[in-house]
C-alpha positions in Angstrom: 0.0 0.0 0.0 1.0 3.6 -0.3 2.6 5.5 2.5 -0.7 7.0 3.5 -1.0 8.1 7.2 -4.1 5.9 7.6 -2.8 2.8 5.7 -2.2 0.9 9.0 -5.8 1.6 10.0 -7.1 0.4 6.7 -5.3 -2.9 7.1 -6.6 -3.3 10.7 -10.2 -2.6 9.4 -9.7 -5.2 6.7 -8.5 -7.8 9.2 -11.5 -7.0 11.4 -13.9 -7.4 8.5 -12.4 -10.8 7.8 -12.8 -11.8 11.4 -16.4 -10.6 11.4 -17.2 -12.6 8.3 -15.7 -15.7 9.9 -17.9 -15.1 13.0 -21.0 -14.6 10.9 -20.3 -17.9 9.0 -19.8 -19.7 12.4 -23.1 -18.3 13.6 -24.9 -19.5 10.5 -23.5 -23.0 10.9 -24.4 -23.2 14.6 -27.9 -24.6 15.2 -30.1 -22.2 17.1 -30.9 -23.1 20.7 -34.3 -22.3 22.1 -33.1 -21.2 25.4 -35.2 -18.5 27.1 -33.6 -16.5 29.9 -35.3 -16.7 33.2 -37.3 -13.5 33.7 -36.9 -12.1 37.1 -39.5 -9.8 38.6 -38.1 -6.8 40.3 -40.0 -5.3 43.3 -39.7 -1.8 44.8 -39.4 -1.3 48.6 -43.2 -0.8 48.9 -44.0 -3.8 46.7 -41.5 -6.0 48.7 -43.1 -4.9 52.0 -46.6 -5.7 50.6 -45.3 -9.1 49.4 -43.8 -10.0 52.8 -46.7 -8.2 54.7 -44.4 -6.0 56.6 -43.7 -2.2 56.8 -41.5 -0.6 54.2 -39.2 0.5 57.1 -38.5 -3.1 57.9 -37.4 -3.8 54.3 -35.1 -0.7 54.4 -33.5 -1.9 57.7 -32.9 -5.4 56.3 -31.3 -3.8 53.2 -29.0 -1.7 55.4 -28.1 -4.7 57.5 -27.1 -6.6 54.4 -29.7 -9.4 54.9 -31.6 -8.6 51.7 -29.8 -8.6 48.3 -30.8 -5.5 46.3 -30.2 -3.7 43.1 -29.8 0.1 43.1 -30.2 2.2 40.1 -29.8 5.8 41.1 -32.2 6.4 44.0 -34.4 3.4 43.0 -33.9 0.3 45.1 -35.2 -3.0 43.6 -35.4 -6.5 45.0 -35.4 -9.7 43.0 -38.6 -11.7 43.7 -36.7 -15.0 43.1 -34.1 -14.0 45.7 -36.9 -13.1 48.1 -38.6 -16.5 47.5 -35.3 -18.3 48.2 -34.8 -16.4 51.4 -38.3 -17.3 52.6 -37.9 -20.9 51.6 -35.1 -21.4 54.2 -36.1 -19.2 57.1 -33.5 -18.5 59.7 -34.8 -18.0 63.2 -32.9 -16.4 66.0 -33.5 -17.1 69.6 -34.3 -14.1 71.7 -36.7 -11.6 70.2 
């Protein structure tokens, strides 16, 4: 190629195009699997409290204590319904209160 300042970039793009073509051919040859991802319902603090029949403050305290796994997006706090169901399937009781 000529001594063009972008000649190295052109060669890298050509190499990437070849790799992309190879990947596309592999994808065409691979049989499609009918795997559906598990859809997880996300609940807010209020929805979680209603689901567990407790006050929202109880849910917030458990979140702060680290006993409830949560997802935080900005100021929104969400809880996985599947994770909540797993926690209630194996309840841990503490003696005392």
